[in-house]
C-alpha positions in Angstrom: 4.1 17.1 4.3 4.5 17.9 0.6 1.9 16.8 -1.9 2.3 14.3 -4.7 1.4 14.8 -8.3 -1.5 12.8 -9.4 -0.3 10.0 -11.7 -1.5 10.1 -15.3 -4.0 7.4 -16.1 -4.4 7.5 -19.8 -5.0 4.4 -22.0 -1.8 2.4 -22.2 -0.2 4.4 -19.4 2.0 2.6 -16.9 0.5 4.7 -14.1 -2.4 4.3 -11.8 -2.9 1.9 -9.0 -4.1 -1.0 -11.3 -0.6 -2.5 -12.0 0.3 -2.5 -8.3 -3.1 -3.9 -7.1 -2.9 -6.6 -9.7 0.5 -7.7 -8.5 -0.7 -7.7 -4.9 -3.9 -9.7 -5.9 -1.7 -12.4 -7.5 0.5 -12.6 -4.4 -2.6 -12.9 -2.2 -4.1 -15.7 -4.3 -0.8 -17.6 -4.0 -0.7 -17.7 -0.2 -1.1 -21.2 1.1 -3.2 -22.0 4.2 -0.1 -23.4 5.9 1.6 -20.0 5.7 -1.0 -17.9 7.5 0.7 -18.2 10.9 4.1 -17.3 9.5 6.0 -14.1 10.3 6.2 -11.1 8.0 8.6 -8.1 7.7 5.7 -5.9 8.8 6.3 -5.6 12.6 4.8 -8.4 14.6 2.1 -9.2 12.0 1.6 -12.8 10.8 0.7 -13.5 7.2 -2.9 -13.9 8.2 -3.0 -10.6 10.0 -1.3 -8.9 7.1 -3.9 -10.2 4.8 -6.7 -8.9 7.0 -4.9 -5.5 7.1 -4.7 -5.4 3.3 -8.4 -6.3 3.2 -9.3 -3.4 5.5 -7.0 -0.8 3.9 -8.4 -1.6 0.5 -11.9 -0.7 1.7 -10.8 2.4 3.6 -8.7 3.9 0.8 -11.4 3.2 -1.7 -13.8 5.2 0.5 -11.2 8.0 0.7 -11.1 8.2 -3.1 -14.8 8.7 -3.3 -14.9 11.1 -0.3 -17.1 8.6 1.5 -16.8 9.2 5.3 -16.9 5.9 7.1 -18.3 5.3 10.6 -14.8 4.2 11.7 -13.2 7.4 10.3 -11.1 5.3 7.9 -9.0 4.0 10.7 -7.4 0.6 10.3 -8.7 -1.9 12.8 -6.2 -4.1 14.7 -5.3 -6.9 12.3 -7.1 -10.1 13.1 -6.7 -13.2 10.9 -9.9 -14.7 12.3 -11.8 -12.1 10.2 -10.5 -13.6 6.9 -13.2 -16.2 6.6 -13.0 -18.8 3.8 -13.4 -16.5 0.7 -10.4 -14.2 1.3 -8.5 -15.3 -1.9 -11.5 -14.0 -3.9 -12.7 -11.1 -1.7 -9.3 -9.3 -1.2 -8.4 -9.3 -5.0 -11.9 -8.0 -5.7 -11.5 -5.2 -3.2 -8.0 -4.4 -4.5 -9.5 -4.0 -8.0 -12.2 -1.7 -6.6 -9.5 0.3 -4.9 -7.7 0.9 -8.2 -10.9 1.9 -9.9 -11.8 4.3 -7.1 -8.6 6.3 -7.6 -8.8 6.4 -11.4 -11.0 9.5 -11.8 -9.3 12.9 -11.6 -11.8 14.0 -9.0 -10.4 11.4 -6.6 -7.2 13.4 -6.4 -8.8 16.8 -5.7 -10.1 18.4 -2.6 -10.0 17.0 0.9 -10.8 13.5 2.1 -10.7 11.5 5.4 -8.5 8.5 6.2 -7.0 7.2 9.3 -9.2 9.4 11.4 -7.8 12.6 9.8 -8.8 15.0 7.1 -6.1 15.5 4.5 -5.6 16.5 0.9 -6.9 13.8 -1.4 -3.6 13.7 -3.3 -1.8 12.8 -0.1 -4.2 10.0 0.7 -3.8 8.7 -2.9 0.0 8.6 -2.6 -0.3 6.9 0.7 -2.6 4.2 -0.9 0.2 3.6 -3.5 2.7 3.1 -0.7 0.4 0.7 1.2 -0.3 -1.5 -1.8 3.3 -1.7 -2.9 5.1 -2.1 0.4 2.6 -4.6 1.8 2.8 -6.5 -1.5 6.5 -6.8 -0.9 5.9 -7.8 2.7 3.5 -10.5 1.7 5.7 -11.8 -1.1 8.8 -11.9 1.1 6.9 -13.6 3.9 5.6 -16.4 1.6 8.9 -17.0 -0.3 8.1 -15.1 -3.5 9.8 -12.3 -5.3 8.1 -8.9 -5.7 8.5 -7.7 -9.3 9.8 -4.3 -8.5 11.6 -4.0 -11.8 8.4 -4.3 -13.8 8.1 -1.1 -15.9 4.4 -1.1 -15.4 5.0 -0.3 -11.7 7.4 2.6 -12.4 4.9 5.5 -11.9 3.3 3.8 -8.8 6.8 3.4 -7.3 7.7 7.0 -7.9 4.5 8.2 -6.5 4.9 6.2 -3.3 8.6 7.1 -3.0 7.9 10.8 -3.3 5.3 10.6 -0.5 7.4 8.4 1.8 10.4 10.6 1.3 8.5 13.7 2.4 7.3 11.9 5.5 10.8 10.6 6.4 12.3 14.1 6.0 9.9 15.4 8.6 10.3 12.3 10.8 13.9 11.1 10.5 13.6 8.7 13.5 10.5 7.0 12.1 6.8 7.6 12.0 4.9 5.6 14.7 1.9 3.9 13.2 3.4 4.2 9.7 6.9 2.8 9.6 10.2 2.6 11.5 13.4 4.6 11.2 14.8 4.6 7.6 17.4 2.0 6.7 20.3 3.3 4.6 20.1 2.4 0.9 22.3 3.7 -1.9 20.9 6.7 -3.8 21.3 4.7 -7.1 19.5 1.6 -5.8 16.3 0.5 -7.5 13.1 2.5 -6.8 11.7 -0.4 -4.8 14.8 -0.7 -2.6 14.8 3.0 -1.9 11.1 2.9 -1.0 11.6 -0.1 1.4 14.6 1.5 3.0 12.6 4.7 3.8 9.9 2.6 5.5 12.5 0.9 7.8 12.7 -2.3 5.8 15.9 -4.0 4.6 15.5 -4.8 0.9 17.9 -7.7 1.1 
């Protein structure tokens, strides 16, 4: 698996996880209680289960950024909407903001970290975090009848980082990557960055 260059995170930069986590936080806050049992484009997950997954991955990838080894090895638990509780509209955005902060220092992108039960280069884990935040943001927006702002220039570097990593995974696993995403869906080479990313993860942008 090829590595991904660490995005710049200078003042005024469009890079970093901040823009993508902010978008996802707004989508989370807009989910209505009556939508929690609805389906999503993410396998068999309901909206409530996807929210629980986003909650869990935010904590796990933040720990990976700080090289903090968790007792669960950074593995994502089976999504369970019953864990959401009553404060999820505040808790998940807070954890997403912490996720963005955790990957801001240059040290987060160096050395080796642990996520998903595996040791891997930190820059790979960081690129995977970008993908998780963007793609699940689109999943959640689509499931709840909202548009994901993939054409927002502030998301450009995050999209390129995620796309680079997903492309490297898809090249090595052309029939899909169990536990990550399904077989790629054909998308034109000149399609928007978000559409190309979604296609590589087995999703149909339309």
